[in-house]
Wavefront OBJ file of the C-alpha trace (Angstrom):
o trace
v 0.555 -21.791 -4.353
v 1.774 -22.290 -7.903
v 2.961 -19.289 -9.872
v 0.870 -17.579 -12.498
v 0.943 -19.592 -15.668
v 1.838 -22.870 -13.954
v -0.564 -25.719 -13.412
v -1.950 -26.211 -9.907
v -2.281 -29.675 -8.498
v -5.960 -30.381 -7.849
v -5.021 -32.218 -4.654
v -3.868 -28.901 -3.196
v -7.292 -27.269 -3.445
v -9.182 -26.631 -0.240
v -12.946 -26.589 -0.642
v -15.009 -24.387 1.648
v -18.505 -25.343 2.725
v -20.685 -22.339 3.402
v -23.623 -24.475 4.549
v -24.010 -24.762 8.282
v -26.564 -27.446 9.021
v -29.739 -26.689 7.086
v -29.135 -22.954 7.115
v -26.897 -21.021 4.832
v -24.001 -19.415 6.674
v -24.114 -15.677 5.914
v -20.805 -14.006 5.135
v -19.553 -11.427 7.632
v -20.319 -7.786 6.998
v -17.733 -6.193 4.745
v -16.310 -2.819 5.628
v -17.216 -0.140 3.145
v -14.593 1.981 1.426
v -13.088 4.413 3.883
v -14.232 2.441 6.919
v -11.291 1.714 9.179
v -10.676 0.578 12.703
v -7.699 -0.406 14.839
v -7.495 -3.956 16.171
v -5.338 -3.791 19.304
v -6.029 -7.344 20.453
v -2.801 -9.298 21.005
v -3.090 -12.810 19.606
v 0.583 -13.631 20.119
v 1.495 -16.312 22.698
v 2.830 -15.121 26.033
v 5.164 -18.089 26.548
v 8.835 -17.218 27.104
v 10.134 -19.638 24.507
v 12.105 -19.392 21.293
v 11.228 -21.006 17.981
v 9.140 -20.698 14.833
v 6.056 -22.593 16.011
v 2.753 -20.901 16.757
v 3.084 -21.675 20.446
v 6.495 -19.985 20.723
v 6.520 -16.537 22.277
v 9.682 -15.245 20.566
v 10.346 -15.893 16.896
v 13.813 -17.379 16.436
v 15.072 -19.979 13.991
v 17.328 -22.121 16.167
v 17.243 -25.284 14.065
v 19.580 -24.084 11.312
v 23.136 -24.170 12.678
v 24.663 -22.782 9.475
v 22.239 -19.857 9.533
v 23.019 -19.159 13.199
v 26.739 -19.057 12.418
v 26.275 -16.755 9.429
v 23.994 -14.403 11.376
v 26.540 -14.257 14.214
v 29.264 -13.571 11.658
v 27.391 -10.463 10.540
v 27.527 -9.084 14.072
v 31.202 -9.993 14.396
v 32.201 -8.259 11.158
v 30.098 -5.165 11.843
v 31.572 -4.911 15.347
v 35.051 -5.302 13.889
v 34.478 -2.437 11.487
v 33.064 -0.215 14.235
v 36.081 -0.912 16.482
v 38.472 -0.183 13.608
v 36.889 3.185 12.806
v 36.762 4.031 16.523
v 40.495 3.306 16.819
v 41.095 5.590 13.836
v 39.251 8.365 15.650
v 41.073 7.695 18.942
v 44.503 7.739 17.240
v 43.503 10.971 15.414
v 43.599 9.287 12.029
v 40.151 10.734 11.263
v 38.072 13.448 12.949
v 36.047 12.119 15.913
v 32.762 13.244 14.333
v 33.350 10.862 11.396
v 33.879 7.989 13.812
v 30.680 8.865 15.664
v 28.660 8.929 12.448
v 29.977 5.519 11.416
v 29.217 4.033 14.824
v 25.632 5.284 14.618
v 25.242 3.747 11.149
v 26.617 0.434 12.430
v 24.208 0.452 15.364
v 21.272 1.077 13.021
v 22.413 -1.744 10.722
v 22.729 -4.176 13.627
v 19.368 -3.108 15.054
v 17.773 -3.735 11.646
v 19.496 -7.113 11.470
v 18.153 -8.066 14.899
v 14.633 -7.012 13.926
v 14.826 -8.993 10.687
v 16.053 -12.099 12.488
v 13.667 -11.949 15.461
v 10.511 -10.768 13.684
v 7.865 -13.171 12.458
v 8.184 -12.761 8.656
v 4.456 -13.335 8.170
v 3.882 -16.968 9.091
v 0.457 -18.308 8.232
v -1.380 -19.651 11.311
v -3.343 -22.880 11.293
v -6.572 -20.910 11.724
v -5.944 -18.770 8.622
v -8.880 -18.319 6.244
v -9.221 -16.451 2.939
v -10.389 -12.880 2.933
v -13.955 -12.199 1.891
v -12.812 -10.766 -1.431
v -10.829 -13.931 -2.129
v -13.875 -16.045 -1.294
v -16.050 -14.113 -3.712
v -13.519 -14.453 -6.521
v -13.036 -18.204 -6.137
v -14.982 -20.907 -4.277
v -11.816 -22.964 -3.724
v -8.350 -22.011 -2.568
v -4.908 -23.515 -2.428
v -3.640 -25.178 0.730
v -0.193 -26.195 1.918
v 0.366 -29.932 1.739
v 2.788 -29.796 4.668
v 1.089 -27.327 7.000
v -2.402 -28.497 5.984
v -3.579 -24.880 6.161
v -4.818 -22.231 3.767
v -1.988 -20.984 1.566
v -2.338 -17.289 0.648
v -1.270 -16.037 -2.774
v 2.485 -15.431 -3.165
v 3.201 -17.408 0.001
v 5.631 -20.308 0.182
v 6.483 -23.047 2.639
v 9.968 -22.708 4.088
v 11.493 -26.068 4.936
v 14.015 -24.422 7.272
v 11.500 -22.421 9.317
v 8.881 -25.165 8.757
v 6.164 -22.549 8.234
v 4.288 -21.011 5.340
v 5.293 -17.355 4.987
v 3.122 -14.684 3.388
v 4.662 -12.912 0.403
v 7.877 -14.804 1.012
v 10.802 -13.430 -0.960
v 13.493 -15.882 0.135
v 15.121 -17.471 3.170
v 18.245 -15.470 3.988
v 20.972 -17.386 5.863
v 22.658 -14.104 6.838
v 19.453 -13.160 8.670
v 18.806 -16.760 9.795
v 15.184 -16.090 8.890
v 12.792 -15.808 5.998
v 12.153 -12.436 4.386
v 8.413 -11.967 4.065
v 5.650 -9.405 4.253
v 6.128 -8.634 7.949
v 9.912 -8.104 8.081
v 10.697 -6.860 4.573
v 11.054 -3.326 5.924
v 13.724 -4.377 8.422
v 15.585 -6.318 5.736
v 15.616 -3.299 3.412
v 16.849 -1.071 6.240
v 19.662 -3.513 7.000
v 20.744 -3.450 3.365
v 20.568 0.357 3.234
v 22.527 0.920 6.434
v 25.129 -1.736 5.555
v 25.532 -0.252 2.060
v 25.926 3.210 3.612
v 28.506 1.931 6.102
v 30.554 0.341 3.324
v 30.369 3.381 1.042
v 31.108 5.742 3.956
v 34.210 3.851 5.109
v 35.531 3.383 1.554
v 35.141 7.127 0.988
v 37.140 7.891 4.135
v 39.886 5.408 3.243
v 39.995 6.558 -0.389
v 40.244 10.219 0.577
v 43.063 9.442 3.004
v 44.980 7.353 0.476
v 44.563 9.363 -2.737
v 43.875 12.984 -1.811
v 45.391 13.688 1.597
v 49.158 14.188 1.770
v 49.386 15.832 5.202
v 50.988 14.127 8.157
v 47.658 14.360 9.972
v 46.196 11.878 7.482
v 48.686 9.145 8.302
v 47.105 6.263 10.144
v 48.720 4.804 13.223
v 50.988 1.859 12.446
v 48.904 -0.464 14.644
v 45.687 0.444 12.827
v 46.951 0.188 9.255
v 46.553 -3.609 9.113
v 43.028 -3.361 10.519
v 42.158 -0.782 7.870
v 43.532 -2.959 5.071
v 41.423 -5.931 6.143
v 38.390 -3.678 6.587
v 38.859 -2.284 3.070
v 38.420 -5.732 1.506
v 35.481 -6.362 3.820
v 33.797 -3.118 2.786
v 34.306 -3.788 -0.922
v 32.622 -7.179 -0.584
v 29.803 -5.748 1.529
v 29.272 -2.876 -0.913
v 28.984 -5.177 -3.924
v 26.759 -7.697 -2.147
v 24.339 -5.153 -0.681
v 24.179 -3.286 -4.006
v 23.116 -6.496 -5.718
v 20.539 -7.276 -3.016
v 19.127 -3.737 -3.101
v 18.618 -3.998 -6.849
v 16.957 -7.378 -6.343
v 14.582 -5.999 -3.691
v 13.818 -2.920 -5.784
v 12.949 -5.119 -8.753
v 10.653 -7.153 -6.529
v 8.842 -4.054 -5.295
v 8.419 -2.640 -8.792
v 7.147 -5.882 -10.323
v 5.441 -7.467 -7.304
v 7.333 -10.714 -7.985
v 9.500 -12.112 -5.198
v 12.794 -13.899 -5.660
v 11.328 -17.420 -5.402
v 8.469 -16.655 -7.792
v 10.824 -14.979 -10.226
v 13.129 -18.015 -10.308
v 10.146 -20.317 -10.869
v 8.804 -18.156 -13.667
v 12.196 -18.005 -15.372
v 12.564 -21.775 -15.090
v 9.188 -22.290 -16.788
v 9.587 -19.333 -19.177
v 6.380 -17.669 -17.928
v 7.708 -14.224 -16.963
v 5.741 -12.658 -19.824
v 2.504 -14.027 -18.347
v 2.965 -12.293 -15.007
v 0.087 -10.110 -13.874
v 1.286 -9.165 -10.380
v 0.863 -5.578 -9.238
v 3.755 -3.493 -7.839
v 4.022 -3.525 -4.060
v 3.077 -0.169 -2.568
v 5.592 1.342 -0.170
v 2.876 1.676 2.474
v 2.575 -2.127 2.396
v 6.252 -2.335 3.335
v 6.975 0.662 5.561
v 3.471 1.200 6.948
v 1.364 4.325 7.414
v 2.699 5.523 10.787
v 4.583 8.389 9.116
v 7.628 9.002 6.978
v 9.729 9.588 10.104
v 9.340 5.882 10.964
v 10.546 4.584 7.608
v 14.238 4.716 8.563
v 13.697 3.322 12.060
v 13.831 -0.451 12.692
v 10.380 -0.566 14.271
v 7.426 -2.673 13.207
v 5.280 -1.006 10.501
v 1.608 -0.240 11.012
v -0.254 -1.479 7.946
v -3.370 0.171 6.590
v -5.012 -3.233 6.065
v -3.135 -6.048 7.758
v -5.238 -8.811 6.210
v -4.722 -7.479 2.698
v -0.960 -7.248 3.171
v -0.701 -10.745 4.640
v -3.214 -12.285 2.246
v -5.288 -14.005 4.906
v -7.485 -13.406 7.917
v -8.450 -15.419 11.002
v -11.907 -16.298 12.335
v -11.061 -14.659 15.665
v -10.181 -11.378 14.011
v -13.255 -11.490 11.777
v -15.435 -11.994 14.858
v -13.860 -8.950 16.510
v -14.431 -6.933 13.336
v -18.044 -8.071 13.147
v -18.636 -7.111 16.777
v -17.019 -3.753 16.194
v -19.163 -3.054 13.127
v -22.320 -4.059 14.954
v -21.400 -1.738 17.800
v -20.790 1.100 15.359
v -24.164 0.438 13.735
v -25.930 0.416 17.118
v -24.255 3.675 18.127
v -25.262 5.201 14.803
v -28.871 4.198 15.229
v -28.897 5.369 18.822
v -27.659 8.784 17.816
v -30.491 9.352 15.365
l 1 2 3 4 5 6 7 8 9 10 11 12 13 14 15 16 17 18 19 20 21 22 23 24 25 26 27 28 29 30 31 32 33 34 35 36 37 38 39 40 41 42 43 44 45 46 47 48 49 50 51 52 53 54 55 56 57 58 59 60 61 62 63 64 65 66 67 68 69 70 71 72 73 74 75 76 77 78 79 80 81 82 83 84 85 86 87 88 89 90 91 92 93 94 95 96 97 98 99 100 101 102 103 104 105 106 107 108 109 110 111 112 113 114 115 116 117 118 119 120 121 122 123 124 125 126 127 128 129 130 131 132 133 134 135 136 137 138 139 140 141 142 143 144 145 146 147 148 149 150 151 152 153 154 155 156 157 158 159 160 161 162 163 164 165 166 167 168 169 170 171 172 173 174 175 176 177 178 179 180 181 182 183 184 185 186 187 188 189 190 191 192 193 194 195 196 197 198 199 200 201 202 203 204 205 206 207 208 209 210 211 212 213 214 215 216 217 218 219 220 221 222 223 224 225 226 227 228 229 230 231 232 233 234 235 236 237 238 239 240 241 242 243 244 245 246 247 248 249 250 251 252 253 254 255 256 257 258 259 260 261 262 263 264 265 266 267 268 269 270 271 272 273 274 275 276 277 278 279 280 281 282 283 284 285 286 287 288 289 290 291 292 293 294 295 296 297 298 299 300 301 302 303 304 305 306 307 308 309 310 311 312 313 314 315 316 317 318 319 320 321 322 323 324 325 326 327 328 329 330 331 332 333
């Protein structure tokens, strides 16, 4: 969908016909404020296959060779840094507890990287339909010319993943995946843990080099070259993740993703933006603050609202649930 302030091609509009035969098709019952329910139905395919298509059971972008190499390089460099710090602890260059802490941080960063790479970023299915609120606001909606499906607001079509992604921020080659509404939490955690690893190791190396003059602070001769190479690696990682964290923070505060921001700057329409800030619960979920720092999938308060679309199957389940609630309420009177 075009950005706010840009013109939308009329050929990309998708008209909805609410007439079914000679009878008007009634809209589904809308949940009142405060009404909630948990949809535990699993609509994901059970096939043991890798890819980005709807029929694939495991989300993995295997078509981009450059992205696969860059994502593997992340694991190689993080493993290298963990081995280097472990050798420092083994050779008594640093206390063992410091090596353990760094290893835990590396494991959390790699776990977040794996979740970002292997999590569906919020791909729009072919059966996607607008939410009832979107239907009331506008009788027509944008559609993707390539997917030929409904295109939610702030979504974009990724030519690498070949899917439309809800609230797509950008396609990250280091993740070999898009960063969207469903895996933004994991991407932020990867940046945080990688930034912490870089700052932590640079602090240890800086303390050893500038402030410690004891013989106990001298690194083993075989580890010195590894530490020197790791120092340059950590400086680059620190600067890069700092820049990305500021970029993500700006996106959360303004509600404008990286792609939309670049489009608005190119057309000089940033001043016309009316997007709302993204709430943290729409990124980290409502399962509890203790889950925010864990690379586990968030539980959203309203999944359809976060993704910007619904599906007829889910609306049918919601309608059946509401009818059952109404029957139980009448039966209890």
